[in-house]
C-alpha positions in Angstrom: -60.3 -8.4 -59.6 -62.2 -10.1 -56.8 -60.9 -9.7 -53.2 -61.5 -12.6 -51.0 -62.0 -11.3 -47.4 -60.9 -14.6 -45.8 -57.7 -14.7 -47.9 -56.8 -11.1 -46.9 -57.5 -11.9 -43.2 -55.1 -14.9 -43.3 -52.5 -12.8 -45.1 -52.7 -10.1 -42.4 -52.4 -12.7 -39.7 -49.4 -14.2 -41.4 -47.6 -10.8 -41.7 -48.4 -10.0 -38.1 -47.0 -13.3 -36.9 -43.8 -12.8 -38.9 -43.5 -9.3 -37.5 -44.0 -10.6 -33.9 -41.4 -13.3 -34.5 -38.9 -10.8 -35.8 -39.5 -8.5 -32.9 -39.1 -11.4 -30.4 -35.9 -12.5 -31.9 -34.5 -9.0 -31.9 -35.6 -8.4 -28.3 -33.8 -11.5 -27.0 -30.7 -10.7 -29.1 -30.5 -7.2 -27.6 -31.0 -8.6 -24.1 -28.0 -11.0 -24.5 -25.8 -7.9 -24.9 -26.5 -6.9 -21.3 -25.0 -6.5 -18.8 -21.7 -5.5 -20.4 -18.9 -7.5 -18.8 -16.0 -5.8 -20.7 -14.6 -2.8 -18.8 -13.9 0.1 -21.1 -11.3 2.6 -19.7 -11.7 6.3 -20.3 -10.0 9.5 -19.3 -11.6 11.9 -16.9 -10.1 15.4 -16.5 -10.0 16.6 -12.9 -9.2 20.0 -11.4 -7.7 18.6 -8.1 -5.0 21.2 -7.6 -3.6 19.4 -4.5 -2.5 16.6 -6.8 -0.7 18.9 -9.2 1.2 21.1 -6.7 4.5 19.7 -5.4 4.6 19.0 -1.7 7.5 20.6 0.1 8.6 19.9 3.6 10.7 22.6 5.4 14.2 21.5 6.3 14.3 23.7 9.4 11.9 24.9 12.1 11.5 28.4 13.3 14.6 29.7 14.9 16.9 27.0 13.5 20.1 28.0 11.6 19.4 27.3 7.9 22.9 26.0 7.3 22.6 23.5 10.2 19.3 22.3 8.7 20.9 21.9 5.2 23.9 20.0 6.6 21.6 17.7 8.6 19.6 16.9 5.5 22.7 16.3 3.4 24.3 14.1 6.0 21.1 12.0 6.3 20.9 11.8 2.5 24.5 10.7 2.3 24.1 8.0 4.9 21.1 6.6 3.0 23.0 6.6 -0.3 26.0 4.8 1.3 24.2 2.4 3.7 21.1 1.4 1.7 21.4 -1.6 -0.6 19.2 -2.6 -3.4 20.7 -4.2 -6.5 18.3 -2.2 -8.7 19.4 1.1 -7.1 23.1 0.4 -6.7 24.3 2.4 -9.7 22.2 5.4 -8.7 23.5 5.3 -5.1 27.1 4.9 -6.3 26.8 8.0 -8.4 25.3 9.9 -5.5 28.2 8.9 -3.2 30.7 9.9 -5.8 29.0 13.3 -6.3 29.3 14.1 -2.5 32.7 12.5 -1.7 36.3 13.4 -2.1 38.2 11.0 -4.5 39.8 9.2 -1.5 36.4 8.6 0.2 34.9 7.4 -3.0 37.7 4.9 -3.6 37.2 3.6 0.0 33.5 3.1 -0.9 34.4 1.2 -4.0 36.7 -1.0 -2.0 33.8 -1.6 0.4 31.6 -2.7 -2.5 34.3 -4.9 -4.0 33.3 -8.6 -4.2 36.6 -9.5 -2.6 35.5 -7.8 0.6 33.5 -10.4 2.7 31.5 -7.5 4.3 30.5 -6.1 0.9 26.7 -5.7 0.6 26.9 -7.0 -3.0 28.4 -10.2 -1.6 26.1 -10.5 1.4 22.8 -9.5 -0.2 23.2 -10.0 -3.9 19.6 -10.0 -5.4 17.8 -11.8 -2.6 17.9 -9.1 0.1 17.7 -5.4 0.5 19.1 -3.1 3.2 17.5 0.2 4.4 19.1 2.7 6.7 16.8 4.9 8.9 18.4 7.9 10.6 17.6 7.8 14.4 19.7 10.6 15.7 21.9 13.3 14.3 24.5 15.3 16.2 26.5 18.2 14.9 29.9 17.8 16.7 31.4 20.9 15.1 30.0 23.0 12.3 33.3 25.0 12.0 35.4 21.8 11.7 32.8 20.0 9.7 32.2 17.0 12.0 28.9 15.2 12.5 27.7 11.9 14.0 24.7 9.9 12.8 23.0 7.0 14.5 21.0 4.9 12.2 19.0 1.6 12.1 19.8 -0.8 9.3 17.1 -3.3 8.3 18.0 -6.2 6.1 15.0 -7.8 4.4 15.2 -11.1 2.6 11.4 -11.3 1.9 11.0 -14.0 4.6 12.4 -12.2 7.7 14.0 -8.9 8.8 17.1 -8.3 10.8 17.7 -5.0 12.4 21.0 -3.6 13.7 22.0 -0.2 15.1 25.0 1.7 13.7 26.9 4.9 14.3 28.6 6.9 11.5 31.3 9.5 12.1 31.4 12.0 9.2 33.8 14.8 8.3 32.7 17.2 5.6 33.4 20.5 3.9 30.5 22.8 3.4 30.1 26.4 2.1 27.4 28.4 3.8 24.2 29.2 1.8 24.9 32.3 -0.3 23.1 34.3 -3.0 24.4 34.9 -6.4 25.0 38.7 -6.7 24.0 38.7 -10.3 20.8 36.6 -10.3 19.9 36.9 -6.6 19.3 33.2 -6.5 21.0 30.7 -4.1 24.3 29.3 -5.3 24.6 25.6 -5.8 25.2 23.7 -2.5 28.8 22.6 -1.9 28.7 19.6 0.4 31.6 17.1 0.2 32.3 14.2 2.6 36.0 14.1 3.5 35.9 11.1 5.9 33.3 8.4 6.7 33.5 5.6 9.2 30.6 3.5 10.4 30.5 0.8 13.1 27.9 -1.5 14.5 26.5 -0.7 18.0 24.1 -3.5 18.6 21.8 -6.0 17.2 18.1 -5.4 17.6 15.1 -7.8 17.8 
């Protein structure tokens, strides 16, 4: 068999050209994949202990009577449940008011919410507005008799403007002092019940 050097040279050139063509096509095909524009989410495990621990704020400061601090917190919480309005949180707030009210006070609250009442927040705000109560001042009139006074600012927000008014609430309540269970040594469940609640507007605010 006779080998023609010229034929073999042309064959090598052809194979090399085909290889270079394949390499060029592959190179540009790979380049078109970058940069990646699709964001791929992934989970990263962290050891940030500050995000895992609950953050607790003390109810009282040094030297303050713990029962006074608890009552102040419960009154503030009750005022928020009763005076806040958001149609999405109405059921939750109503359950909260029921849990901390006598049956008579709870029925008064239901009459206040009734659509027949022109001052009902359900009638006034419906789904277009919300109302937020911010406690401004708390006064314990008598811990023994269970009487307190709370001044709060109510903000009505209809997404285009806000209207602020100042109110005062007179609250009567029954409360059993903090006590420890003799068997477990743990604090007994709090017993705080509102026996009377009356709120009136003091002034409009700009």
